[in-house]
Residue, then its C-alpha position, 0 to 999 in steps of 0.5 A: x788755790x789761793x784763798x781770800x782772807x774773808x773766806x773759810x778754809x773750805x773756800x766759802x765766804x762766811x755770811x749770815x743766813x738769809x731768808x727768801x726775800x731778804x735784802x742782798x748781802x751788800x745791803x744787810x745792816x748790822x743787827x741789834x742784840x735784841x734782834x739777834x736774841x729774837x731770832x735765836x728764840x724763834x729758832x729755838x721754838x722751831x727746833x723744839x717743835x721739830x724735836x717734839x714731832x720726832x719724839x712723838x713719831x718714835x714713841x714706842x706706844x705710837x709705833x705699836x699703835x700705827x703697827x696695829x692700825x696697819x695690821x687691822x687695815x690688812x684684814x678689815x676693809x673700809x666698810x668694816x667687813x672682814x677680808x676673808x681671803x686675807x684673814x684665812x691666809x693670816x690664820x693659816x700662816x699663824x697655824x703653820x708657825x704654831x705647828x712648827x713651834x710645837x713640833x720643834x719642842x716635842x723633838 
């Protein structure tokens, strides 16, 4: 494989990122330092929003809240009525676990 001096070691030509609708690479003009700084600031703002969204999603309090909401949705229907079949099943499973723990401790 021969390499072109304008390509990187991986074989891809190094060029600035382009957005949809940007002019072709041959028509790209040099950017001023102010334009580059403005783009860096826009990127920084976008990344800050992404980091905030990720932090909110993995926050322990939010994880617990979503888990509680999910568990509640399994037992309460859209009208606020208890789903008796599921509630009885969950209660039976809880009773079985408690019984098993008590039985294991008494041995």
